[in-house]
DRENDO-295053 format. One record per residue (C-alpha): residue number from 1; chain; x, y, z. Coordinates in steps of 0.5 Angstrom, whole numbers, plus 500, padded with zeros to 3 digits. Example, Ala and Ser with C-alpha at 12.3 -4.5 7.8 and 13.67 -1.06 7.14 Angstrom:
<sites>
<1,"A",<525,491,516>> <2,"A",<527,498,514>> 
</sites>
This chain:
<sites>
<1,"A",<075,068,074>> <2,"A",<081,067,078>> <3,"A",<080,064,085>> <4,"A",<081,069,091>> <5,"A",<088,068,092>> <6,"A",<090,071,099>> <7,"A",<094,077,099>> <8,"A",<101,077,103>> <9,"A",<101,078,110>> <10,"A",<105,085,111>> <11,"A",<106,085,119>> <12,"A",<105,081,125>> <13,"A",<099,081,129>> <14,"A",<103,085,134>> <15,"A",<104,091,130>> <16,"A",<097,091,128>> <17,"A",<095,091,135>> <18,"A",<100,097,136>> <19,"A",<097,101,131>> <20,"A",<097,100,124>> <21,"A",<093,106,123>> <22,"A",<100,110,123>> <23,"A",<102,107,117>> <24,"A",<097,111,113>> <25,"A",<094,104,110>> <26,"A",<088,103,114>> <27,"A",<082,105,110>> <28,"A",<074,106,111>> <29,"A",<072,106,104>> <30,"A",<067,100,102>> <31,"A",<069,094,098>> <32,"A",<068,094,090>> <33,"A",<068,100,085>> <34,"A",<068,107,087>> <35,"A",<072,114,085>> <36,"A",<078,117,088>> <37,"A",<082,123,086>> <38,"A",<089,125,087>> <39,"A",<091,133,087>> <40,"A",<095,134,081>> <41,"A",<101,140,081>> <42,"A",<101,140,074>> <43,"A",<095,145,074>> <44,"A",<092,145,081>> <45,"A",<086,140,080>> <46,"A",<083,134,083>> <47,"A",<084,129,078>> <48,"A",<079,122,078>> <49,"A",<081,115,078>> <50,"A",<076,109,079>> <51,"A",<078,104,084>> <52,"A",<076,097,086>> <53,"A",<077,094,093>> <54,"A",<077,087,094>> <55,"A",<072,085,100>> <56,"A",<074,084,107>> <57,"A",<080,089,106>> <58,"A",<086,087,111>> <59,"A",<090,092,113>> <60,"A",<096,087,115>> <61,"A",<096,084,108>> <62,"A",<100,087,101>> <63,"A",<095,086,095>> <64,"A",<097,086,088>> <65,"A",<095,092,084>> <66,"A",<092,092,077>> <67,"A",<093,099,073>> <68,"A",<088,099,067>> <69,"A",<088,104,062>> <70,"A",<082,106,058>> <71,"A",<082,107,050>> <72,"A",<080,113,046>> <73,"A",<073,116,047>> <74,"A",<073,113,054>> <75,"A",<074,114,061>> <76,"A",<076,111,068>> <77,"A",<069,109,070>> <78,"A",<068,105,063>> <79,"A",<075,102,063>> <80,"A",<074,099,070>> <81,"A",<068,096,068>> <82,"A",<071,093,062>> <83,"A",<077,090,065>> <84,"A",<072,086,069>> <85,"A",<069,084,063>> <86,"A",<063,088,064>> <87,"A",<060,091,057>> <88,"A",<055,096,056>> <89,"A",<048,093,056>> <90,"A",<044,092,050>> <91,"A",<042,099,047>> <92,"A",<046,103,052>> <93,"A",<051,108,050>> <94,"A",<057,110,054>> <95,"A",<054,116,057>> <96,"A",<049,112,060>> <97,"A",<054,106,062>> <98,"A",<058,111,066>> <99,"A",<053,113,071>> <100,"A",<054,106,075>> <101,"A",<058,100,076>> <102,"A",<054,094,075>> <103,"A",<056,088,080>> <104,"A",<061,083,078>> <105,"A",<065,077,082>> <106,"A",<070,079,087>> <107,"A",<077,078,086>> <108,"A",<083,079,091>> <109,"A",<086,085,087>> <110,"A",<086,092,088>> <111,"A",<085,095,081>> <112,"A",<085,103,079>> <113,"A",<084,106,072>> <114,"A",<086,113,071>> <115,"A",<082,118,068>> <116,"A",<089,121,065>> <117,"A",<086,127,062>> <118,"A",<081,124,057>> <119,"A",<083,122,050>> <120,"A",<091,124,049>> <121,"A",<095,118,049>> <122,"A",<099,116,055>> <123,"A",<105,121,054>> <124,"A",<106,128,057>> <125,"A",<101,130,062>> <126,"A",<097,123,062>> <127,"A",<103,119,063>> <128,"A",<105,123,069>> <129,"A",<098,122,072>> <130,"A",<098,115,071>> <131,"A",<104,115,075>> <132,"A",<101,119,080>> <133,"A",<095,115,081>> <134,"A",<100,109,082>> <135,"A",<103,113,088>> <136,"A",<097,115,091>> <137,"A",<094,108,091>> <138,"A",<101,106,094>> <139,"A",<100,111,099>> <140,"A",<093,109,101>> <141,"A",<093,102,101>> <142,"A",<099,096,102>> <143,"A",<101,094,095>> <144,"A",<105,088,094>> <145,"A",<111,091,090>> <146,"A",<112,085,086>> <147,"A",<105,084,084>> <148,"A",<104,091,080>> <149,"A",<101,089,073>> <150,"A",<099,094,067>> <151,"A",<094,093,062>> <152,"A",<090,097,057>> <153,"A",<085,097,051>> <154,"A",<086,101,044>> <155,"A",<089,107,046>> <156,"A",<090,105,053>> <157,"A",<093,098,050>> <158,"A",<099,103,047>> <159,"A",<100,106,053>> <160,"A",<101,100,057>> <161,"A",<106,098,052>> <162,"A",<109,105,052>> <163,"A",<109,105,060>> <164,"A",<111,098,061>> <165,"A",<117,098,056>> <166,"A",<120,105,059>> <167,"A",<119,103,066>> <168,"A",<120,095,066>> <169,"A",<122,094,073>> <170,"A",<116,097,076>> <171,"A",<111,092,073>> <172,"A",<110,084,074>> <173,"A",<107,083,067>> <174,"A",<103,087,062>> <175,"A",<097,086,058>> <176,"A",<096,090,052>> <177,"A",<089,089,048>> <178,"A",<089,092,041>> <179,"A",<094,096,043>> <180,"A",<096,103,039>> <181,"A",<102,105,042>> <182,"A",<106,111,040>> <183,"A",<111,110,034>> <184,"A",<117,111,039>> <185,"A",<115,105,043>> <186,"A",<118,100,039>> <187,"A",<125,103,041>> <188,"A",<124,100,048>> <189,"A",<122,093,046>> <190,"A",<129,090,048>> <191,"A",<127,092,055>> <192,"A",<122,087,056>> <193,"A",<127,081,057>> <194,"A",<124,080,064>> <195,"A",<117,083,063>> <196,"A",<112,078,061>> <197,"A",<107,081,055>> <198,"A",<100,078,053>> <199,"A",<098,081,047>> <200,"A",<090,081,045>> <201,"A",<087,082,038>> <202,"A",<081,082,034>> <203,"A",<083,079,027>> <204,"A",<078,083,023>> <205,"A",<080,090,027>> <206,"A",<080,096,022>> <207,"A",<082,101,027>> <208,"A",<088,097,030>> <209,"A",<090,093,024>> <210,"A",<092,086,026>> <211,"A",<099,086,022>> <212,"A",<101,091,027>> <213,"A",<100,087,033>> <214,"A",<103,081,030>> <215,"A",<109,085,028>> <216,"A",<110,087,036>> <217,"A",<109,079,037>> <218,"A",<114,078,033>> <219,"A",<119,083,035>> <220,"A",<118,081,042>> <221,"A",<119,074,041>> <222,"A",<125,075,037>> <223,"A",<128,079,043>> <224,"A",<127,073,048>> <225,"A",<121,076,051>> <226,"A",<116,072,055>> <227,"A",<110,074,050>> <228,"A",<103,071,049>> <229,"A",<099,073,043>> <230,"A",<091,071,043>> <231,"A",<088,073,036>> <232,"A",<080,072,036>> <233,"A",<077,070,029>> <234,"A",<072,075,026>> <235,"A",<072,080,032>> <236,"A",<073,087,030>> <237,"A",<076,093,035>> <238,"A",<072,091,041>> <239,"A",<077,085,042>> <240,"A",<077,087,050>> <241,"A",<070,084,051>> <242,"A",<074,077,049>> <243,"A",<080,079,053>> <244,"A",<077,081,059>> <245,"A",<071,076,059>> <246,"A",<069,074,066>> <247,"A",<075,077,069>> <248,"A",<080,072,066>> <249,"A",<086,077,066>> <250,"A",<087,076,073>> <251,"A",<088,069,072>> <252,"A",<094,071,067>> <253,"A",<096,076,072>> <254,"A",<096,070,078>> <255,"A",<102,067,074>> <256,"A",<107,072,074>> <257,"A",<111,076,080>> <258,"A",<116,081,078>> <259,"A",<123,079,079>> <260,"A",<126,084,083>> <261,"A",<134,082,082>> <262,"A",<134,079,075>> <263,"A",<141,076,073>> <264,"A",<141,079,066>> <265,"A",<138,086,065>> <266,"A",<138,089,058>> <267,"A",<136,096,057>> <268,"A",<135,101,052>> <269,"A",<133,108,052>> <270,"A",<133,115,048>> <271,"A",<132,119,054>> <272,"A",<134,121,061>> <273,"A",<127,121,063>> <274,"A",<127,113,062>> <275,"A",<134,111,065>> <276,"A",<133,106,070>> <277,"A",<131,098,070>> <278,"A",<132,094,076>> <279,"A",<139,094,078>> <280,"A",<142,098,072>> <281,"A",<142,106,071>> <282,"A",<144,110,065>> <283,"A",<148,116,067>> <284,"A",<151,119,061>> <285,"A",<147,119,054>> <286,"A",<146,123,048>> <287,"A",<138,125,048>> <288,"A",<135,122,042>> <289,"A",<140,117,040>> <290,"A",<139,110,043>> <291,"A",<143,108,048>> <292,"A",<144,101,051>> <293,"A",<147,097,056>> <294,"A",<146,089,057>> <295,"A",<149,087,064>> <296,"A",<149,079,066>> <297,"A",<152,076,072>> <298,"A",<155,070,069>> <299,"A",<157,067,076>> <300,"A",<157,070,083>> <301,"A",<161,077,083>> <302,"A",<162,076,076>> <303,"A",<159,081,071>> <304,"A",<159,081,063>> <305,"A",<157,088,060>> <306,"A",<156,091,053>> <307,"A",<154,098,052>> <308,"A",<152,102,046>> <309,"A",<152,110,045>> <310,"A",<153,111,053>> <311,"A",<159,114,057>> <312,"A",<157,112,064>> <313,"A",<152,108,068>> <314,"A",<151,105,075>> <315,"A",<150,098,078>> <316,"A",<145,098,084>> <317,"A",<147,091,087>> <318,"A",<144,091,094>> <319,"A",<140,085,096>> <320,"A",<142,082,089>> <321,"A",<143,074,090>> <322,"A",<149,074,085>> <323,"A",<153,080,089>> <324,"A",<157,079,095>> <325,"A",<159,086,098>> <326,"A",<166,086,101>> <327,"A",<169,081,096>> <328,"A",<172,082,089>> <329,"A",<168,083,083>> <330,"A",<170,082,076>> <331,"A",<167,085,070>> <332,"A",<168,085,063>> <333,"A",<165,092,060>> <334,"A",<166,092,052>> <335,"A",<171,087,053>> <336,"A",<175,091,058>> <337,"A",<177,087,064>> <338,"A",<176,091,071>> <339,"A",<176,088,078>> <340,"A",<173,092,084>> <341,"A",<171,091,091>> <342,"A",<163,089,090>> <343,"A",<159,094,094>> <344,"A",<152,096,094>> <345,"A",<153,102,089>> <346,"A",<158,102,083>> <347,"A",<159,107,078>> <348,"A",<163,107,072>> <349,"A",<165,112,066>> <350,"A",<168,111,059>> <351,"A",<175,114,058>> <352,"A",<180,114,052>> <353,"A",<183,108,055>> <354,"A",<176,104,056>> <355,"A",<172,104,062>> <356,"A",<174,106,069>> <357,"A",<171,105,076>> <358,"A",<168,112,078>> <359,"A",<162,116,077>> <360,"A",<161,120,071>> <361,"A",<162,127,072>> <362,"A",<157,131,067>> <363,"A",<160,138,064>> <364,"A",<157,144,067>> <365,"A",<150,146,063>> <366,"A",<150,139,060>> <367,"A",<144,135,058>> <368,"A",<142,131,064>> <369,"A",<135,129,067>> <370,"A",<130,134,067>> <371,"A",<134,138,063>> <372,"A",<134,134,056>> <373,"A",<128,136,052>> <374,"A",<125,135,047>> <375,"A",<120,141,046>> <376,"A",<114,136,049>> <377,"A",<117,136,056>> <378,"A",<115,144,057>> <379,"A",<108,142,057>> <380,"A",<109,135,061>> <381,"A",<109,138,068>> <382,"A",<107,145,071>> <383,"A",<107,150,066>> <384,"A",<105,157,065>> <385,"A",<103,161,058>> <386,"A",<106,168,057>> <387,"A",<105,173,052>> <388,"A",<109,179,052>> <389,"A",<108,187,053>> <390,"A",<115,189,053>> <391,"A",<114,194,047>> <392,"A",<108,197,049>> <393,"A",<103,194,044>> <394,"A",<097,197,042>> <395,"A",<090,194,045>> <396,"A",<089,191,038>> <397,"A",<096,187,038>> <398,"A",<095,186,046>> <399,"A",<089,182,045>> <400,"A",<092,178,039>> <401,"A",<098,176,043>> <402,"A",<093,174,049>> <403,"A",<089,170,044>> <404,"A",<095,166,041>> <405,"A",<097,164,048>> <406,"A",<090,163,050>> <407,"A",<090,158,044>> <408,"A",<096,155,046>> <409,"A",<093,154,053>> <410,"A",<087,151,051>> <411,"A",<087,143,052>> <412,"A",<080,142,054>> <413,"A",<076,140,047>> <414,"A",<069,137,047>> <415,"A",<067,133,041>> <416,"A",<061,128,042>> <417,"A",<060,124,049>> <418,"A",<068,123,051>> <419,"A",<071,123,044>> <420,"A",<077,128,044>> <421,"A",<075,131,051>> <422,"A",<082,133,054>> <423,"A",<082,136,060>> <424,"A",<088,140,063>> <425,"A",<088,147,065>> <426,"A",<094,151,065>> <427,"A",<095,159,067>> <428,"A",<095,164,061>> <429,"A",<099,171,064>> <430,"A",<102,177,061>> <431,"A",<110,177,062>> <432,"A",<109,183,067>> <433,"A",<104,179,071>> <434,"A",<109,173,072>> <435,"A",<110,172,079>> <436,"A",<117,169,083>> <437,"A",<113,163,085>> <438,"A",<111,161,077>> <439,"A",<119,162,076>> <440,"A",<120,157,082>> <441,"A",<115,152,080>> <442,"A",<113,152,073>> <443,"A",<116,151,066>> <444,"A",<115,157,062>> <445,"A",<112,157,055>> <446,"A",<114,164,052>> <447,"A",<111,168,046>> <448,"A",<115,173,042>> <449,"A",<122,176,042>> <450,"A",<126,179,047>> <451,"A",<124,186,044>> <452,"A",<116,184,046>> <453,"A",<117,179,052>> <454,"A",<120,181,058>> <455,"A",<122,174,060>> <456,"A",<125,172,053>> <457,"A",<129,179,054>> <458,"A",<131,177,061>> <459,"A",<134,170,059>> <460,"A",<136,172,053>> <461,"A",<144,172,054>> <462,"A",<143,164,055>> <463,"A",<138,162,050>> <464,"A",<141,159,044>> <465,"A",<137,162,038>> <466,"A",<133,168,037>> <467,"A",<129,171,031>> <468,"A",<128,178,028>> <469,"A",<122,182,030>> <470,"A",<120,182,023>> <471,"A",<120,175,021>> <472,"A",<113,175,020>> <473,"A",<113,169,015>> <474,"A",<117,164,019>> <475,"A",<116,161,026>> <476,"A",<121,159,031>> <477,"A",<120,154,037>> <478,"A",<125,151,041>> <479,"A",<126,149,049>> <480,"A",<132,151,053>> <481,"A",<133,149,061>> <482,"A",<132,154,066>> <483,"A",<135,151,072>> <484,"A",<131,145,074>> <485,"A",<125,148,069>> <486,"A",<124,149,062>> <487,"A",<123,155,057>> <488,"A",<119,154,051>> <489,"A",<120,160,046>> <490,"A",<115,161,040>> <491,"A",<117,167,036>> <492,"A",<113,169,029>> <493,"A",<108,164,027>> <494,"A",<106,159,033>> <495,"A",<109,152,032>> <496,"A",<102,148,031>> <497,"A",<101,152,024>> <498,"A",<108,148,022>> <499,"A",<106,142,018>> <500,"A",<111,138,022>> <501,"A",<107,139,028>> <502,"A",<100,137,024>> <503,"A",<104,130,022>> <504,"A",<106,128,029>> <505,"A",<100,130,033>> <506,"A",<097,125,038>> <507,"A",<091,122,035>> <508,"A",<090,127,030>> <509,"A",<088,132,036>> <510,"A",<088,139,035>> <511,"A",<090,141,042>> <512,"A",<096,146,040>> <513,"A",<100,143,046>> <514,"A",<099,136,044>> <515,"A",<102,138,037>> <516,"A",<109,138,040>> <517,"A",<109,131,041>> <518,"A",<114,128,036>> <519,"A",<118,134,035>> <520,"A",<125,135,037>> <521,"A",<129,141,041>> <522,"A",<128,146,036>> <523,"A",<124,147,029>> <524,"A",<124,153,024>> <525,"A",<119,153,019>> <526,"A",<116,158,013>> <527,"A",<110,161,012>> <528,"A",<107,155,008>> <529,"A",<109,151,015>> <530,"A",<114,147,011>> <531,"A",<120,145,016>> <532,"A",<127,149,014>> <533,"A",<131,146,020>> <534,"A",<129,141,026>> <535,"A",<133,137,031>> <536,"A",<136,136,037>> <537,"A",<141,141,041>> <538,"A",<148,138,043>> <539,"A",<149,135,050>> <540,"A",<152,142,051>> <541,"A",<145,145,048>> <542,"A",<149,148,042>> <543,"A",<146,148,035>> <544,"A",<149,142,031>> <545,"A",<154,144,026>> <546,"A",<150,141,021>> <547,"A",<144,145,022>> <548,"A",<147,152,023>> <549,"A",<147,154,015>> <550,"A",<140,152,015>> <551,"A",<138,156,021>> <552,"A",<142,162,018>> <553,"A",<140,161,011>> <554,"A",<133,165,012>> <555,"A",<137,171,015>> <556,"A",<132,172,021>> <557,"A",<135,167,026>> <558,"A",<141,169,030>> <559,"A",<145,163,033>> <560,"A",<149,164,039>> <561,"A",<156,161,038>> <562,"A",<158,155,041>> <563,"A",<165,157,042>> 
</sites>
């Protein structure tokens, strides 16, 4: 067990005497494990997370923080026990173990374990919950920004890799135990250049195959990551009992602090949603296509930068020890030499003649942060499911439409103890009952066509696709921006009946919303669920020329002209 390393002093004693309570970091909670909640704007619910507070909490100090992610079929309470090395008692099941916290040896860490909606992986709503828990803990308690760690087991180990690699500047180190990450996580492996990673795995694991984790080790090692790998002979999927035994994970965390201003940043992303790392931000990319920047100080005020598949980026050089503002800064960008006056913030954009100083100006209606897709983004934040009444349907048809929308909105499932339990509670309303506040605050999942749904008709002139009302043998789903929000349109057969949605459902879950995971911006499929066309809209939200023929070949889809 790690020694009780003293937290960093954050304020002078005089500041404490003058009233530390005003910072919001004073707390009257007991030390040890307990459960707190935060308010989620996704569905207006209080969401729980388990938290451990060290003894003798000192409001004048900054504490290291561990965010720990639970596995499939588990929860926040069980996971907090696990990270401290506490398994169930002999003969005790998870339900019984969830009812109490056992005693364990104290550490000078704050540890938080989000519930994150249950068993749905750590993308969309669950991903947002983790970041909300991080924000809530930082709001309540003084946290050392350079000592925030991420760990998880199984599904949570995959979540640790996903959330660690997409946000590499948030964490000081990540520890992933028998990790089961989403397939797209590998795209972000280059981002761990400044992020130490420790992988743990049981050699006899039949749930997460050791070869997959060894592959992660080899990939990270080849990329120059500070990666450690521990494999336990004869151990199956319960390798967390070894990895977390006696709280030893805190000893490993003790060895690492975040480098806030590394000399070199290498960052890859496919999405604006994940576009920053340390002192670099990618400003212009093609969502779905990997964009990469590799920026390194070769000397004071000298930078060598290479890029791939991006048209703009920004450097945040304030407080970087290698950047002296007010003096000339020499840059080589993809072999093109530039000299500018160093400043706290510098932006660059590509031109026909190479790179130039200045912010990238996105064309009107171009994809950008919060307006890039893919379809899963419609349900990653606050959203409302809307069925149509515009064509005055019969009572039977109205009930059928309401049932379809309600099916899509049913995230909550329960299959044995905690396994496959997902808890998200969005609203279902008729088009005529959508309020202005819904339009102002929510993404909209719209069922029907412009003839049957008032809102599809309302947005119709802007939408890139529409399907004929007689197209009962086809299904069309696509996402499109609406101001700072999205609409997801589902016409004909619903998206969860498509084979593509079944192939890519998170953890085999039957939740319709999770069937959007892995899908792109649009999907057209036939009565057998087979894909006719699937892809990403262009940067200007038009259908790519390569997919026009496939979409129009059925005779039931009309594509708005991109000219």
